[in-house]
CHARMM internal coordinates of N, CA and C (Angstrom, degrees):
IC EDIT
DIST 1 N 1 CA 1.5756
DIST 1 CA 1 C 1.4150
ANGL 1 N 1 CA 1 C 110.16
DIST 1 C 2 N 1.2965
ANGL 1 CA 1 C 2 N 124.50
DIHE 1 N 1 CA 1 C 2 N -15.74
DIST 2 N 2 CA 1.4533
ANGL 1 C 2 N 2 CA 125.90
DIHE 1 CA 1 C 2 N 2 CA -179.46
DIST 2 CA 2 C 1.5416
ANGL 2 N 2 CA 2 C 112.17
DIHE 1 C 2 N 2 CA 2 C -94.20
DIST 2 C 3 N 1.2884
ANGL 2 CA 2 C 3 N 118.40
DIHE 2 N 2 CA 2 C 3 N -2.06
DIST 3 N 3 CA 1.4582
ANGL 2 C 3 N 3 CA 121.23
DIHE 2 CA 2 C 3 N 3 CA 173.42
DIST 3 CA 3 C 1.4966
ANGL 3 N 3 CA 3 C 119.42
DIHE 2 C 3 N 3 CA 3 C -50.80
DIST 3 C 4 N 1.3333
ANGL 3 CA 3 C 4 N 117.61
DIHE 3 N 3 CA 3 C 4 N -47.43
DIST 4 N 4 CA 1.4016
ANGL 3 C 4 N 4 CA 121.95
DIHE 3 CA 3 C 4 N 4 CA -179.06
DIST 4 CA 4 C 1.4789
ANGL 4 N 4 CA 4 C 113.13
DIHE 3 C 4 N 4 CA 4 C -59.39
DIST 4 C 5 N 1.3231
ANGL 4 CA 4 C 5 N 121.62
DIHE 4 N 4 CA 4 C 5 N -21.22
DIST 5 N 5 CA 1.4541
ANGL 4 C 5 N 5 CA 124.47
DIHE 4 CA 4 C 5 N 5 CA 175.69
DIST 5 CA 5 C 1.4353
ANGL 5 N 5 CA 5 C 114.45
DIHE 4 C 5 N 5 CA 5 C -58.61
DIST 5 C 6 N 1.3771
ANGL 5 CA 5 C 6 N 118.16
DIHE 5 N 5 CA 5 C 6 N -24.00
DIST 6 N 6 CA 1.4549
ANGL 5 C 6 N 6 CA 123.86
DIHE 5 CA 5 C 6 N 6 CA -178.45
DIST 6 CA 6 C 1.5317
ANGL 6 N 6 CA 6 C 108.23
DIHE 5 C 6 N 6 CA 6 C -65.97
DIST 6 C 7 N 1.3142
ANGL 6 CA 6 C 7 N 120.11
DIHE 6 N 6 CA 6 C 7 N -21.40
DIST 7 N 7 CA 1.4620
ANGL 6 C 7 N 7 CA 121.12
DIHE 6 CA 6 C 7 N 7 CA -177.76
DIST 7 CA 7 C 1.5567
ANGL 7 N 7 CA 7 C 109.78
DIHE 6 C 7 N 7 CA 7 C -85.81
DIST 7 C 8 N 1.2637
ANGL 7 CA 7 C 8 N 116.47
DIHE 7 N 7 CA 7 C 8 N -0.32
DIST 8 N 8 CA 1.5855
ANGL 7 C 8 N 8 CA 116.43
DIHE 7 CA 7 C 8 N 8 CA -175.64
DIST 8 CA 8 C 1.4681
ANGL 8 N 8 CA 8 C 113.97
DIHE 7 C 8 N 8 CA 8 C -62.74
DIST 8 C 9 N 1.3922
ANGL 8 CA 8 C 9 N 118.34
DIHE 8 N 8 CA 8 C 9 N -29.61
DIST 9 N 9 CA 1.4561
ANGL 8 C 9 N 9 CA 117.42
DIHE 8 CA 8 C 9 N 9 CA 177.00
DIST 9 CA 9 C 1.4996
ANGL 9 N 9 CA 9 C 117.22
DIHE 8 C 9 N 9 CA 9 C -73.79
DIST 9 C 10 N 1.2891
ANGL 9 CA 9 C 10 N 119.55
DIHE 9 N 9 CA 9 C 10 N -13.15
DIST 10 N 10 CA 1.4850
ANGL 9 C 10 N 10 CA 124.05
DIHE 9 CA 9 C 10 N 10 CA -179.85
DIST 10 CA 10 C 1.5328
ANGL 10 N 10 CA 10 C 111.43
DIHE 9 C 10 N 10 CA 10 C -98.18
DIST 10 C 11 N 1.3024
ANGL 10 CA 10 C 11 N 124.06
DIHE 10 N 10 CA 10 C 11 N -14.81
DIST 11 N 11 CA 1.3828
ANGL 10 C 11 N 11 CA 122.14
DIHE 10 CA 10 C 11 N 11 CA -178.81
DIST 11 CA 11 C 1.5561
ANGL 11 N 11 CA 11 C 114.79
DIHE 10 C 11 N 11 CA 11 C -128.24
DIST 11 C 12 N 1.3944
ANGL 11 CA 11 C 12 N 114.52
DIHE 11 N 11 CA 11 C 12 N 135.70
DIST 12 N 12 CA 1.3778
ANGL 11 C 12 N 12 CA 121.71
DIHE 11 CA 11 C 12 N 12 CA -177.40
DIST 12 CA 12 C 1.5015
ANGL 12 N 12 CA 12 C 111.01
DIHE 11 C 12 N 12 CA 12 C -96.22
DIST 12 C 13 N 1.2712
ANGL 12 CA 12 C 13 N 119.46
DIHE 12 N 12 CA 12 C 13 N -24.09
DIST 13 N 13 CA 1.5250
ANGL 12 C 13 N 13 CA 124.97
DIHE 12 CA 12 C 13 N 13 CA -178.30
DIST 13 CA 13 C 1.5892
ANGL 13 N 13 CA 13 C 107.15
DIHE 12 C 13 N 13 CA 13 C -146.69
DIST 13 C 14 N 1.2560
ANGL 13 CA 13 C 14 N 114.64
DIHE 13 N 13 CA 13 C 14 N 165.99
DIST 14 N 14 CA 1.4147
ANGL 13 C 14 N 14 CA 119.75
DIHE 13 CA 13 C 14 N 14 CA 175.29
DIST 14 CA 14 C 1.5586
ANGL 14 N 14 CA 14 C 109.31
DIHE 13 C 14 N 14 CA 14 C 99.02
DIST 14 C 15 N 1.2565
ANGL 14 CA 14 C 15 N 115.45
DIHE 14 N 14 CA 14 C 15 N -167.76
DIST 15 N 15 CA 1.5344
ANGL 14 C 15 N 15 CA 123.00
DIHE 14 CA 14 C 15 N 15 CA -168.45
DIST 15 CA 15 C 1.5332
ANGL 15 N 15 CA 15 C 110.03
DIHE 14 C 15 N 15 CA 15 C -72.35
DIST 15 C 16 N 1.4110
ANGL 15 CA 15 C 16 N 117.46
DIHE 15 N 15 CA 15 C 16 N -19.93
DIST 16 N 16 CA 1.4297
ANGL 15 C 16 N 16 CA 116.88
DIHE 15 CA 15 C 16 N 16 CA 179.75
DIST 16 CA 16 C 1.5113
ANGL 16 N 16 CA 16 C 111.02
DIHE 15 C 16 N 16 CA 16 C -108.45
DIST 16 C 17 N 1.2709
ANGL 16 CA 16 C 17 N 122.52
DIHE 16 N 16 CA 16 C 17 N 13.08
DIST 17 N 17 CA 1.4427
ANGL 16 C 17 N 17 CA 126.57
DIHE 16 CA 16 C 17 N 17 CA 170.29
DIST 17 CA 17 C 1.5849
ANGL 17 N 17 CA 17 C 107.87
DIHE 16 C 17 N 17 CA 17 C -68.87
DIST 17 C 18 N 1.3334
ANGL 17 CA 17 C 18 N 107.64
DIHE 17 N 17 CA 17 C 18 N 176.03
DIST 18 N 18 CA 1.6080
ANGL 17 C 18 N 18 CA 113.51
DIHE 17 CA 17 C 18 N 18 CA -174.45
DIST 18 CA 18 C 1.4986
ANGL 18 N 18 CA 18 C 106.98
DIHE 17 C 18 N 18 CA 18 C -68.35
DIST 18 C 19 N 1.2401
ANGL 18 CA 18 C 19 N 125.29
DIHE 18 N 18 CA 18 C 19 N -22.86
DIST 19 N 19 CA 1.4768
ANGL 18 C 19 N 19 CA 123.81
DIHE 18 CA 18 C 19 N 19 CA -179.68
DIST 19 CA 19 C 1.6279
ANGL 19 N 19 CA 19 C 108.86
DIHE 18 C 19 N 19 CA 19 C -116.98
DIST 19 C 20 N 1.2721
ANGL 19 CA 19 C 20 N 112.08
DIHE 19 N 19 CA 19 C 20 N 18.33
DIST 20 N 20 CA 1.5294
ANGL 19 C 20 N 20 CA 118.19
DIHE 19 CA 19 C 20 N 20 CA -179.96
DIST 20 CA 20 C 1.5729
ANGL 20 N 20 CA 20 C 110.19
DIHE 19 C 20 N 20 CA 20 C -74.48
DIST 20 C 21 N 1.3473
ANGL 20 CA 20 C 21 N 112.85
DIHE 20 N 20 CA 20 C 21 N 169.95
DIST 21 N 21 CA 1.4738
ANGL 20 C 21 N 21 CA 116.93
DIHE 20 CA 20 C 21 N 21 CA -178.07
DIST 21 CA 21 C 1.5148
ANGL 21 N 21 CA 21 C 115.57
DIHE 20 C 21 N 21 CA 21 C -68.19
DIST 21 C 22 N 1.3526
ANGL 21 CA 21 C 22 N 118.08
DIHE 21 N 21 CA 21 C 22 N -35.07
DIST 22 N 22 CA 1.4162
ANGL 21 C 22 N 22 CA 120.12
DIHE 21 CA 21 C 22 N 22 CA -176.82
DIST 22 CA 22 C 1.5616
ANGL 22 N 22 CA 22 C 109.75
DIHE 21 C 22 N 22 CA 22 C -79.36
DIST 22 C 23 N 1.2787
ANGL 22 CA 22 C 23 N 118.17
DIHE 22 N 22 CA 22 C 23 N -34.27
DIST 23 N 23 CA 1.5482
ANGL 22 C 23 N 23 CA 120.43
DIHE 22 CA 22 C 23 N 23 CA -173.38
DIST 23 CA 23 C 1.5257
ANGL 23 N 23 CA 23 C 108.59
DIHE 22 C 23 N 23 CA 23 C -85.77
DIST 23 C 24 N 1.2917
ANGL 23 CA 23 C 24 N 118.69
DIHE 23 N 23 CA 23 C 24 N -33.93
DIST 24 N 24 CA 1.5092
ANGL 23 C 24 N 24 CA 120.55
DIHE 23 CA 23 C 24 N 24 CA -175.44
DIST 24 CA 24 C 1.4391
ANGL 24 N 24 CA 24 C 116.47
DIHE 23 C 24 N 24 CA 24 C -106.12
DIST 24 C 25 N 1.3104
ANGL 24 CA 24 C 25 N 117.57
DIHE 24 N 24 CA 24 C 25 N -54.01
DIST 25 N 25 CA 1.4819
ANGL 24 C 25 N 25 CA 127.52
DIHE 24 CA 24 C 25 N 25 CA -168.53
DIST 25 CA 25 C 1.4558
ANGL 25 N 25 CA 25 C 111.46
DIHE 24 C 25 N 25 CA 25 C -74.26
DIST 25 C 26 N 1.3135
ANGL 25 CA 25 C 26 N 118.84
DIHE 25 N 25 CA 25 C 26 N -43.06
DIST 26 N 26 CA 1.4978
ANGL 25 C 26 N 26 CA 122.30
DIHE 25 CA 25 C 26 N 26 CA 178.79
DIST 26 CA 26 C 1.5501
ANGL 26 N 26 CA 26 C 112.47
DIHE 25 C 26 N 26 CA 26 C -60.93
DIST 26 C 27 N 1.3467
ANGL 26 CA 26 C 27 N 113.06
DIHE 26 N 26 CA 26 C 27 N -53.11
DIST 27 N 27 CA 1.4858
ANGL 26 C 27 N 27 CA 111.69
DIHE 26 CA 26 C 27 N 27 CA 179.12
DIST 27 CA 27 C 1.4834
ANGL 27 N 27 CA 27 C 116.05
DIHE 26 C 27 N 27 CA 27 C -67.46
DIST 27 C 28 N 1.3609
ANGL 27 CA 27 C 28 N 118.90
DIHE 27 N 27 CA 27 C 28 N -30.56
DIST 28 N 28 CA 1.4305
ANGL 27 C 28 N 28 CA 119.17
DIHE 27 CA 27 C 28 N 28 CA 174.62
DIST 28 CA 28 C 1.4279
ANGL 28 N 28 CA 28 C 111.54
DIHE 27 C 28 N 28 CA 28 C -66.30
DIST 28 C 29 N 1.3008
ANGL 28 CA 28 C 29 N 120.46
DIHE 28 N 28 CA 28 C 29 N -43.89
DIST 29 N 29 CA 1.4606
ANGL 28 C 29 N 29 CA 124.06
DIHE 28 CA 28 C 29 N 29 CA 178.49
DIST 29 CA 29 C 1.5572
ANGL 29 N 29 CA 29 C 109.88
DIHE 28 C 29 N 29 CA 29 C -62.73
DIST 29 C 30 N 1.3130
ANGL 29 CA 29 C 30 N 116.18
DIHE 29 N 29 CA 29 C 30 N -42.11
DIST 30 N 30 CA 1.4819
ANGL 29 C 30 N 30 CA 119.89
DIHE 29 CA 29 C 30 N 30 CA 178.54
DIST 30 CA 30 C 1.5897
ANGL 30 N 30 CA 30 C 110.50
DIHE 29 C 30 N 30 CA 30 C -61.80
DIST 30 C 31 N 1.3209
ANGL 30 CA 30 C 31 N 113.87
DIHE 30 N 30 CA 30 C 31 N -39.75
DIST 31 N 31 CA 1.4944
ANGL 30 C 31 N 31 CA 118.40
DIHE 30 CA 30 C 31 N 31 CA -177.13
DIST 31 CA 31 C 1.5597
ANGL 31 N 31 CA 31 C 106.93
DIHE 30 C 31 N 31 CA 31 C -68.82
DIST 31 C 32 N 1.4085
ANGL 31 CA 31 C 32 N 116.24
DIHE 31 N 31 CA 31 C 32 N -43.97
DIST 32 N 32 CA 1.4132
ANGL 31 C 32 N 32 CA 116.96
DIHE 31 CA 31 C 32 N 32 CA 179.68
DIST 32 CA 32 C 1.5126
ANGL 32 N 32 CA 32 C 115.36
DIHE 31 C 32 N 32 CA 32 C -64.59
DIST 32 C 33 N 1.3238
ANGL 32 CA 32 C 33 N 115.71
DIHE 32 N 32 CA 32 C 33 N -34.21
DIST 33 N 33 CA 1.4686
ANGL 32 C 33 N 33 CA 119.93
DIHE 32 CA 32 C 33 N 33 CA -179.62
DIST 33 CA 33 C 1.5555
ANGL 33 N 33 CA 33 C 107.90
DIHE 32 C 33 N 33 CA 33 C -68.66
DIST 33 C 34 N 1.2950
ANGL 33 CA 33 C 34 N 118.29
DIHE 33 N 33 CA 33 C 34 N -27.38
DIST 34 N 34 CA 1.4754
ANGL 33 C 34 N 34 CA 121.00
DIHE 33 CA 33 C 34 N 34 CA 176.71
DIST 34 CA 34 C 1.5214
ANGL 34 N 34 CA 34 C 110.11
DIHE 33 C 34 N 34 CA 34 C -86.26
DIST 34 C 35 N 1.4124
ANGL 34 CA 34 C 35 N 118.41
DIHE 34 N 34 CA 34 C 35 N -42.49
DIST 35 N 35 CA 1.4061
ANGL 34 C 35 N 35 CA 118.70
DIHE 34 CA 34 C 35 N 35 CA -173.98
DIST 35 CA 35 C 1.5456
ANGL 35 N 35 CA 35 C 117.33
DIHE 34 C 35 N 35 CA 35 C -68.73
DIST 35 C 36 N 1.3747
ANGL 35 CA 35 C 36 N 115.79
DIHE 35 N 35 CA 35 C 36 N -43.04
DIST 36 N 36 CA 1.5364
ANGL 35 C 36 N 36 CA 120.78
DIHE 35 CA 35 C 36 N 36 CA -171.60
DIST 36 CA 36 C 1.5531
ANGL 36 N 36 CA 36 C 107.48
DIHE 35 C 36 N 36 CA 36 C -66.31
DIST 36 C 37 N 1.2665
ANGL 36 CA 36 C 37 N 124.14
DIHE 36 N 36 CA 36 C 37 N -48.30
DIST 37 N 37 CA 1.4392
ANGL 36 C 37 N 37 CA 120.41
DIHE 36 CA 36 C 37 N 37 CA 177.04
DIST 37 CA 37 C 1.5490
ANGL 37 N 37 CA 37 C 114.91
DIHE 36 C 37 N 37 CA 37 C -60.17
DIST 37 C 38 N 1.3343
ANGL 37 CA 37 C 38 N 110.90
DIHE 37 N 37 CA 37 C 38 N -38.71
DIST 38 N 38 CA 1.4942
ANGL 37 C 38 N 38 CA 115.69
DIHE 37 CA 37 C 38 N 38 CA 179.59
DIST 38 CA 38 C 1.5732
ANGL 38 N 38 CA 38 C 110.23
DIHE 37 C 38 N 38 CA 38 C -67.43
DIST 38 C 39 N 1.1855
ANGL 38 CA 38 C 39 N 120.48
DIHE 38 N 38 CA 38 C 39 N -34.37
DIST 39 N 39 CA 1.4460
ANGL 38 C 39 N 39 CA 127.35
DIHE 38 CA 38 C 39 N 39 CA -177.70
DIST 39 CA 39 C 1.5263
ANGL 39 N 39 CA 39 C 106.45
DIHE 38 C 39 N 39 CA 39 C -73.94
DIST 39 C 40 N 1.4003
ANGL 39 CA 39 C 40 N 117.38
DIHE 39 N 39 CA 39 C 40 N -42.54
DIST 40 N 40 CA 1.4903
ANGL 39 C 40 N 40 CA 116.69
DIHE 39 CA 39 C 40 N 40 CA 176.81
DIST 40 CA 40 C 1.5732
ANGL 40 N 40 CA 40 C 109.70
DIHE 39 C 40 N 40 CA 40 C -64.81
DIST 40 C 41 N 1.3738
ANGL 40 CA 40 C 41 N 117.05
DIHE 40 N 40 CA 40 C 41 N -41.91
DIST 41 N 41 CA 1.4770
ANGL 40 C 41 N 41 CA 114.87
DIHE 40 CA 40 C 41 N 41 CA -178.38
DIST 41 CA 41 C 1.5004
ANGL 41 N 41 CA 41 C 112.77
DIHE 40 C 41 N 41 CA 41 C -69.71
DIST 41 C 42 N 1.3336
ANGL 41 CA 41 C 42 N 117.83
DIHE 41 N 41 CA 41 C 42 N -32.46
DIST 42 N 42 CA 1.4642
ANGL 41 C 42 N 42 CA 120.19
DIHE 41 CA 41 C 42 N 42 CA 174.17
DIST 42 CA 42 C 1.5595
ANGL 42 N 42 CA 42 C 108.02
DIHE 41 C 42 N 42 CA 42 C -60.41
DIST 42 C 43 N 1.2788
ANGL 42 CA 42 C 43 N 119.61
DIHE 42 N 42 CA 42 C 43 N -51.80
DIST 43 N 43 CA 1.4876
ANGL 42 C 43 N 43 CA 120.74
DIHE 42 CA 42 C 43 N 43 CA -179.33
DIST 43 CA 43 C 1.5484
ANGL 43 N 43 CA 43 C 110.82
DIHE 42 C 43 N 43 CA 43 C -59.26
DIST 43 C 44 N 1.2821
ANGL 43 CA 43 C 44 N 119.99
DIHE 43 N 43 CA 43 C 44 N -38.94
DIST 44 N 44 CA 1.4988
ANGL 43 C 44 N 44 CA 120.88
DIHE 43 CA 43 C 44 N 44 CA 173.29
DIST 44 CA 44 C 1.4331
ANGL 44 N 44 CA 44 C 111.47
DIHE 43 C 44 N 44 CA 44 C -64.73
DIST 44 C 45 N 1.2878
ANGL 44 CA 44 C 45 N 121.98
DIHE 44 N 44 CA 44 C 45 N -40.11
DIST 45 N 45 CA 1.5063
ANGL 44 C 45 N 45 CA 124.00
DIHE 44 CA 44 C 45 N 45 CA -177.69
DIST 45 CA 45 C 1.5774
ANGL 45 N 45 CA 45 C 108.20
DIHE 44 C 45 N 45 CA 45 C -67.94
DIST 45 C 46 N 1.3628
ANGL 45 CA 45 C 46 N 117.92
DIHE 45 N 45 CA 45 C 46 N -39.79
DIST 46 N 46 CA 1.4101
ANGL 45 C 46 N 46 CA 120.17
DIHE 45 CA 45 C 46 N 46 CA -178.68
DIST 46 CA 46 C 1.5463
ANGL 46 N 46 CA 46 C 108.07
DIHE 45 C 46 N 46 CA 46 C -69.52
DIST 46 C 47 N 1.2896
ANGL 46 CA 46 C 47 N 116.42
DIHE 46 N 46 CA 46 C 47 N -38.17
DIST 47 N 47 CA 1.4648
ANGL 46 C 47 N 47 CA 118.61
DIHE 46 CA 46 C 47 N 47 CA -179.53
DIST 47 CA 47 C 1.5285
ANGL 47 N 47 CA 47 C 108.38
DIHE 46 C 47 N 47 CA 47 C -69.21
DIST 47 C 48 N 1.2638
ANGL 47 CA 47 C 48 N 123.03
DIHE 47 N 47 CA 47 C 48 N -37.73
DIST 48 N 48 CA 1.4100
ANGL 47 C 48 N 48 CA 125.48
DIHE 47 CA 47 C 48 N 48 CA -177.74
DIST 48 CA 48 C 1.5208
ANGL 48 N 48 CA 48 C 107.01
DIHE 47 C 48 N 48 CA 48 C -71.68
DIST 48 C 49 N 1.2700
ANGL 48 CA 48 C 49 N 119.51
DIHE 48 N 48 CA 48 C 49 N -30.56
DIST 49 N 49 CA 1.5109
ANGL 48 C 49 N 49 CA 122.35
DIHE 48 CA 48 C 49 N 49 CA 179.12
DIST 49 CA 49 C 1.4883
ANGL 49 N 49 CA 49 C 110.00
DIHE 48 C 49 N 49 CA 49 C -73.17
DIST 49 C 50 N 1.2554
ANGL 49 CA 49 C 50 N 116.35
DIHE 49 N 49 CA 49 C 50 N -36.85
DIST 50 N 50 CA 1.5717
ANGL 49 C 50 N 50 CA 121.76
DIHE 49 CA 49 C 50 N 50 CA 179.63
DIST 50 CA 50 C 1.5251
ANGL 50 N 50 CA 50 C 107.02
DIHE 49 C 50 N 50 CA 50 C -62.04
DIST 50 C 51 N 1.3277
ANGL 50 CA 50 C 51 N 121.56
DIHE 50 N 50 CA 50 C 51 N -39.90
DIST 51 N 51 CA 1.4751
ANGL 50 C 51 N 51 CA 122.58
DIHE 50 CA 50 C 51 N 51 CA -178.57
DIST 51 CA 51 C 1.4991
ANGL 51 N 51 CA 51 C 114.71
DIHE 50 C 51 N 51 CA 51 C -70.71
DIST 51 C 52 N 1.2547
ANGL 51 CA 51 C 52 N 117.81
DIHE 51 N 51 CA 51 C 52 N -20.08
DIST 52 N 52 CA 1.4582
ANGL 51 C 52 N 52 CA 120.17
DIHE 51 CA 51 C 52 N 52 CA -174.40
DIST 52 CA 52 C 1.5536
ANGL 52 N 52 CA 52 C 110.27
DIHE 51 C 52 N 52 CA 52 C -87.88
END
COOR INIT
IC SEED 1 N 1 CA 1 C
IC BUILD
């Protein structure tokens, strides 16, 4: 997901710029899709461990 960031040196505006959709928003979205469920599962695991 971070491969499009290699194009950042070639573009000053548009979807491949530093704040463009491919370089910024796609990796951030992919990270959040990974992070949020992991965080929720970690909290559940810690809570289940406290009960035991």
